[in-house]
Z-matrix of the N, CA and C atoms (Angstrom, degrees):
N
C 1 1.505
C 2 1.564 1 105.88
N 3 1.227 2 111.25 1 130.63
C 4 1.477 3 119.34 2 176.68
C 5 1.586 4 111.53 3 -79.60
N 6 1.289 5 115.97 4 139.13
C 7 1.500 6 119.27 5 175.57
C 8 1.505 7 105.23 6 -91.31
N 9 1.342 8 114.50 7 132.74
C 10 1.486 9 121.87 8 175.66
C 11 1.519 10 111.60 9 -107.23
N 12 1.302 11 114.74 10 139.38
C 13 1.440 12 117.71 11 176.27
C 14 1.570 13 116.35 12 -104.63
N 15 1.313 14 110.09 13 -11.99
C 16 1.458 15 119.49 14 176.90
C 17 1.606 16 105.07 15 -107.21
N 18 1.361 17 114.58 16 139.78
C 19 1.452 18 117.69 17 -178.03
C 20 1.496 19 110.57 18 -132.83
N 21 1.401 20 117.33 19 173.08
C 22 1.449 21 122.88 20 172.91
C 23 1.558 22 110.74 21 61.90
N 24 1.327 23 116.99 22 31.07
C 25 1.459 24 120.25 23 174.72
C 26 1.503 25 107.64 24 -155.84
N 27 1.348 26 116.63 25 144.80
C 28 1.479 27 118.83 26 175.97
C 29 1.520 28 112.79 27 -70.20
N 30 1.342 29 112.35 28 141.39
C 31 1.528 30 116.89 29 176.76
C 32 1.558 31 111.21 30 -91.02
N 33 1.154 32 114.00 31 155.45
C 34 1.535 33 121.37 32 173.06
C 35 1.511 34 109.40 33 56.11
N 36 1.339 35 116.27 34 43.35
C 37 1.520 36 120.67 35 -177.99
C 38 1.504 37 107.93 36 -149.94
N 39 1.313 38 116.31 37 131.52
C 40 1.489 39 117.37 38 177.19
C 41 1.557 40 107.19 39 -77.60
N 42 1.333 41 110.93 40 130.51
C 43 1.512 42 118.39 41 -178.09
C 44 1.531 43 110.04 42 -135.61
N 45 1.350 44 112.88 43 137.39
C 46 1.538 45 115.19 44 172.06
C 47 1.570 46 107.27 45 -73.62
N 48 1.292 47 116.71 46 112.44
C 49 1.456 48 121.22 47 -170.88
C 50 1.564 49 112.21 48 -55.11
N 51 1.289 50 121.79 49 -39.35
C 52 1.449 51 122.41 50 179.56
C 53 1.435 52 115.69 51 -66.60
N 54 1.383 53 117.66 52 -14.47
C 55 1.457 54 120.14 53 174.86
C 56 1.490 55 113.95 54 -77.99
N 57 1.385 56 119.33 55 -12.20
C 58 1.453 57 121.79 56 -179.19
C 59 1.467 58 120.22 57 -76.11
N 60 1.396 59 113.78 58 -5.92
C 61 1.453 60 119.80 59 177.95
C 62 1.568 61 104.70 60 -142.42
N 63 1.345 62 113.03 61 135.87
C 64 1.449 63 120.50 62 -175.08
C 65 1.557 64 113.25 63 -109.84
N 66 1.276 65 118.45 64 148.07
C 67 1.417 66 122.99 65 178.98
C 68 1.598 67 108.09 66 -72.28
N 69 1.315 68 116.00 67 142.75
C 70 1.411 69 121.14 68 172.14
C 71 1.564 70 107.99 69 -135.09
N 72 1.365 71 112.88 70 134.68
C 73 1.452 72 117.32 71 -175.94
C 74 1.521 73 111.82 72 -54.88
N 75 1.348 74 114.98 73 132.20
C 76 1.458 75 121.28 74 175.81
C 77 1.522 76 116.50 75 67.91
N 78 1.327 77 116.53 76 18.02
C 79 1.487 78 118.26 77 -174.22
C 80 1.547 79 110.52 78 -134.96
N 81 1.391 80 107.86 79 162.79
C 82 1.429 81 118.35 80 166.97
C 83 1.555 82 104.60 81 -111.83
N 84 1.371 83 118.21 82 123.67
C 85 1.419 84 120.94 83 -174.08
C 86 1.512 85 106.65 84 -113.02
N 87 1.330 86 119.91 85 136.59
C 88 1.487 87 121.24 86 -178.49
C 89 1.567 88 108.23 87 -127.35
N 90 1.281 89 113.27 88 155.95
C 91 1.486 90 123.38 89 171.98
C 92 1.515 91 110.83 90 -140.56
N 93 1.244 92 117.44 91 110.42
C 94 1.483 93 123.71 92 -178.29
C 95 1.526 94 109.08 93 -79.74
N 96 1.376 95 114.45 94 126.92
C 97 1.359 96 122.28 95 -179.27
C 98 1.606 97 110.39 96 -100.49
N 99 1.257 98 112.65 97 -31.33
C 100 1.530 99 118.71 98 -175.14
C 101 1.517 100 104.02 99 -158.82
N 102 1.370 101 113.25 100 137.74
C 103 1.516 102 118.71 101 177.03
C 104 1.512 103 105.45 102 -147.35
N 105 1.320 104 115.23 103 119.84
C 106 1.480 105 120.28 104 178.96
C 107 1.543 106 111.49 105 -165.21
N 108 1.330 107 113.42 106 -175.94
C 109 1.483 108 115.85 107 -176.22
C 110 1.493 109 113.01 108 -70.16
N 111 1.345 110 123.18 109 -36.16
C 112 1.521 111 115.10 110 177.26
C 113 1.494 112 115.78 111 -80.25
N 114 1.379 113 117.37 112 -26.39
C 115 1.463 114 115.87 113 -176.06
C 116 1.528 115 109.21 114 -164.53
N 117 1.396 116 113.77 115 163.81
C 118 1.466 117 118.14 116 168.92
C 119 1.498 118 105.23 117 -137.79
N 120 1.383 119 114.14 118 149.76
C 121 1.428 120 124.89 119 177.28
C 122 1.477 121 108.78 120 -124.30
N 123 1.301 122 120.65 121 122.77
C 124 1.470 123 124.60 122 -179.47
C 125 1.467 124 113.48 123 -140.43
N 126 1.277 125 116.77 124 132.21
C 127 1.491 126 120.99 125 174.64
C 128 1.540 127 109.52 126 -93.06
N 129 1.274 128 118.38 127 142.02
C 130 1.430 129 122.58 128 175.81
C 131 1.532 130 114.17 129 -130.21
N 132 1.312 131 118.90 130 148.92
C 133 1.429 132 123.31 131 170.25
C 134 1.510 133 105.10 132 -129.98
N 135 1.372 134 113.95 133 126.26
C 136 1.570 135 121.23 134 -177.98
C 137 1.524 136 103.34 135 -117.42
N 138 1.382 137 109.27 136 130.88
C 139 1.501 138 118.63 137 167.97
C 140 1.583 139 108.17 138 -72.52
N 141 1.318 140 114.12 139 152.95
C 142 1.491 141 117.13 140 179.49
C 143 1.534 142 113.05 141 -52.76
N 144 1.337 143 116.87 142 131.61
C 145 1.408 144 122.75 143 178.76
C 146 1.573 145 114.48 144 90.83
N 147 1.320 146 117.39 145 -13.89
C 148 1.480 147 121.54 146 177.55
C 149 1.490 148 108.32 147 -75.57
N 150 1.383 149 114.40 148 152.93
C 151 1.401 150 119.80 149 -176.29
C 152 1.492 151 114.10 150 -150.58
N 153 1.285 152 116.69 151 159.50
C 154 1.505 153 124.63 152 162.99
C 155 1.485 154 107.95 153 -108.75
N 156 1.374 155 116.97 154 118.54
C 157 1.457 156 119.89 155 -171.08
C 158 1.580 157 107.59 156 -75.23
N 159 1.261 158 114.83 157 169.28
C 160 1.524 159 125.82 158 -173.48
C 161 1.543 160 108.69 159 -55.89
N 162 1.308 161 110.43 160 129.76
C 163 1.492 162 119.49 161 178.36
C 164 1.570 163 104.03 162 -160.80
N 165 1.341 164 111.98 163 168.55
C 166 1.440 165 116.04 164 172.81
C 167 1.489 166 111.38 165 -126.97
N 168 1.322 167 115.24 166 163.60
C 169 1.454 168 122.34 167 -171.51
C 170 1.508 169 108.65 168 -125.22
N 171 1.362 170 115.96 169 153.78
C 172 1.405 171 123.45 170 179.41
C 173 1.545 172 112.39 171 -81.38
N 174 1.340 173 115.57 172 -9.03
C 175 1.442 174 121.22 173 176.37
C 176 1.471 175 113.89 174 -124.42
N 177 1.355 176 118.66 175 170.69
C 178 1.444 177 120.02 176 172.41
C 179 1.449 178 111.33 177 -79.86
N 180 1.275 179 119.04 178 130.20
C 181 1.473 180 124.25 179 -173.60
C 182 1.562 181 112.10 180 -108.80
N 183 1.248 182 118.88 181 117.42
C 184 1.449 183 124.61 182 177.36
C 185 1.482 184 110.35 183 -100.45
N 186 1.351 185 117.21 184 126.44
C 187 1.456 186 122.72 185 -178.35
C 188 1.535 187 105.93 186 -111.23
N 189 1.346 188 116.92 187 133.17
C 190 1.431 189 126.12 188 178.32
C 191 1.489 190 104.80 189 -124.21
N 192 1.434 191 115.59 190 116.32
C 193 1.465 192 119.57 191 -179.36
C 194 1.551 193 107.36 192 -81.20
N 195 1.352 194 116.38 193 123.75
C 196 1.454 195 120.06 194 -179.54
C 197 1.508 196 112.01 195 -98.24
N 198 1.382 197 114.62 196 -20.58
C 199 1.531 198 118.11 197 -177.04
C 200 1.474 199 103.72 198 -166.39
N 201 1.340 200 114.39 199 148.64
C 202 1.513 201 121.28 200 173.97
C 203 1.535 202 115.38 201 78.39
N 204 1.261 203 113.74 202 -150.36
C 205 1.481 204 120.63 203 -175.55
C 206 1.524 205 110.24 204 -148.78
N 207 1.342 206 115.25 205 143.46
C 208 1.459 207 124.72 206 -173.66
C 209 1.500 208 110.00 207 -134.60
N 210 1.340 209 116.50 208 150.01
C 211 1.421 210 121.89 209 164.62
C 212 1.447 211 109.01 210 -106.89
N 213 1.353 212 117.73 211 126.16
C 214 1.443 213 120.33 212 -177.85
C 215 1.500 214 106.50 213 -123.92
N 216 1.347 215 114.25 214 128.82
C 217 1.450 216 122.53 215 179.51
C 218 1.513 217 106.63 216 -106.73
N 219 1.372 218 117.40 217 128.23
C 220 1.435 219 123.00 218 176.46
C 221 1.519 220 103.69 219 -127.54
N 222 1.338 221 114.31 220 118.25
C 223 1.501 222 118.85 221 -170.42
C 224 1.522 223 111.79 222 56.73
N 225 1.330 224 115.65 223 -119.40
C 226 1.524 225 120.36 224 177.36
C 227 1.489 226 111.25 225 -101.19
N 228 1.355 227 122.23 226 1.81
C 229 1.450 228 121.89 227 -176.56
C 230 1.586 229 108.95 228 -100.65
N 231 1.248 230 111.29 229 139.60
C 232 1.533 231 121.07 230 176.42
C 233 1.489 232 113.37 231 -111.39
N 234 1.341 233 116.92 232 128.46
C 235 1.420 234 122.88 233 -178.32
C 236 1.555 235 107.97 234 -121.35
N 237 1.328 236 113.67 235 144.97
C 238 1.525 237 119.58 236 177.02
C 239 1.533 238 101.90 237 -113.85
N 240 1.401 239 119.80 238 116.65
C 241 1.335 240 126.20 239 176.26
C 242 1.541 241 114.24 240 -114.84
N 243 1.388 242 113.37 241 145.27
C 244 1.447 243 114.45 242 179.92
C 245 1.573 244 108.31 243 -126.34
N 246 1.279 245 114.33 244 179.96
C 247 1.472 246 121.69 245 -176.80
C 248 1.507 247 111.77 246 -42.68
N 249 1.277 248 119.64 247 131.72
C 250 1.434 249 125.75 248 177.54
C 251 1.563 250 116.75 249 87.95
N 252 1.339 251 114.45 250 -5.29
C 253 1.427 252 119.16 251 -179.34
C 254 1.546 253 110.96 252 -99.93
N 255 1.388 254 117.80 253 158.17
C 256 1.399 255 124.13 254 -174.92
C 257 1.537 256 107.05 255 -139.95
N 258 1.358 257 116.38 256 155.91
C 259 1.441 258 123.17 257 172.83
C 260 1.515 259 108.05 258 -154.38
N 261 1.330 260 112.93 259 149.86
C 262 1.514 261 119.01 260 179.31
C 263 1.495 262 106.85 261 -106.67
N 264 1.371 263 114.93 262 127.50
C 265 1.411 264 121.95 263 172.50
C 266 1.572 265 109.35 264 -99.14
N 267 1.352 266 118.27 265 106.45
C 268 1.461 267 123.03 266 -174.89
C 269 1.510 268 113.58 267 -57.61
N 270 1.285 269 115.91 268 143.84
C 271 1.446 270 125.30 269 173.51
C 272 1.535 271 110.66 270 -52.15
N 273 1.299 272 118.30 271 137.00
C 274 1.415 273 123.52 272 172.31
C 275 1.624 274 112.26 273 81.80
N 276 1.307 275 115.59 274 -1.36
C 277 1.514 276 116.48 275 -179.79
C 278 1.519 277 106.84 276 -106.58
N 279 1.321 278 119.02 277 125.86
C 280 1.478 279 118.27 278 179.08
C 281 1.536 280 110.46 279 -60.93
N 282 1.391 281 110.58 280 141.18
C 283 1.479 282 119.39 281 -178.92
C 284 1.561 283 107.76 282 -145.62
N 285 1.334 284 114.79 283 155.46
C 286 1.475 285 120.72 284 177.91
C 287 1.564 286 104.73 285 -144.78
N 288 1.403 287 108.20 286 161.03
C 289 1.475 288 118.13 287 176.81
C 290 1.482 289 114.49 288 -131.65
N 291 1.342 290 118.33 289 137.53
C 292 1.410 291 122.77 290 179.96
C 293 1.540 292 110.21 291 -133.42
N 294 1.355 293 115.26 292 132.16
C 295 1.391 294 118.79 293 176.79
C 296 1.530 295 113.26 294 -79.93
N 297 1.348 296 120.36 295 101.88
C 298 1.405 297 122.56 296 175.48
C 299 1.516 298 112.28 297 -65.68
N 300 1.287 299 116.63 298 -31.64
C 301 1.417 300 129.57 299 165.29
C 302 1.442 301 108.22 300 -145.31
N 303 1.352 302 121.85 301 173.64
C 304 1.443 303 121.07 302 177.69
C 305 1.499 304 108.44 303 -51.77
N 306 1.402 305 114.79 304 139.96
C 307 1.434 306 116.90 305 175.82
C 308 1.541 307 109.35 306 -152.03
N 309 1.340 308 111.26 307 153.13
C 310 1.489 309 119.36 308 173.68
C 311 1.515 310 108.44 309 -119.17
N 312 1.366 311 113.51 310 148.77
C 313 1.450 312 118.35 311 179.21
C 314 1.472 313 109.59 312 -148.03
N 315 1.408 314 114.58 313 157.12
C 316 1.400 315 125.61 314 170.97
C 317 1.561 316 104.68 315 -106.13
N 318 1.286 317 115.01 316 125.95
C 319 1.442 318 121.98 317 179.65
C 320 1.536 319 110.52 318 -111.63
N 321 1.311 320 115.37 319 115.25
C 322 1.421 321 120.14 320 178.24
C 323 1.587 322 109.99 321 -114.21
N 324 1.318 323 115.55 322 114.92
C 325 1.550 324 120.79 323 -177.90
C 326 1.471 325 105.73 324 -109.56
N 327 1.285 326 113.78 325 125.40
C 328 1.547 327 123.89 326 179.76
C 329 1.535 328 106.97 327 -108.28
N 330 1.374 329 115.65 328 125.88
C 331 1.460 330 117.31 329 -179.51
C 332 1.505 331 108.63 330 -113.87
N 333 1.366 332 114.98 331 158.60
C 334 1.409 333 119.51 332 172.59
C 335 1.530 334 113.79 333 -69.50
N 336 1.289 335 117.27 334 140.08
C 337 1.468 336 119.00 335 178.82
C 338 1.501 337 109.66 336 -80.23
């Protein structure tokens, strides 16, 4: 038996990543693909107006926008990102996300070993 480190996704199959998580009215939906000490991979779908309030992480967090548009605040700076764009939220710096319109993202968080 092979041990798998990635979950909740088909293996050896081409998939459009943004199809793996669906929008739900008034909600933030997530799908964890990997969770461990060195990193986590999570897909998110935000309905318009939904948000994750300001918080900080113990790892560097890379956001890749798969669909839609998001407002991302890092420290005191506000960024508007759209499909195809990415940004890194540094470890220990407060950050927040707001759905300016519905959006989907891949979140990759890398932690120190």
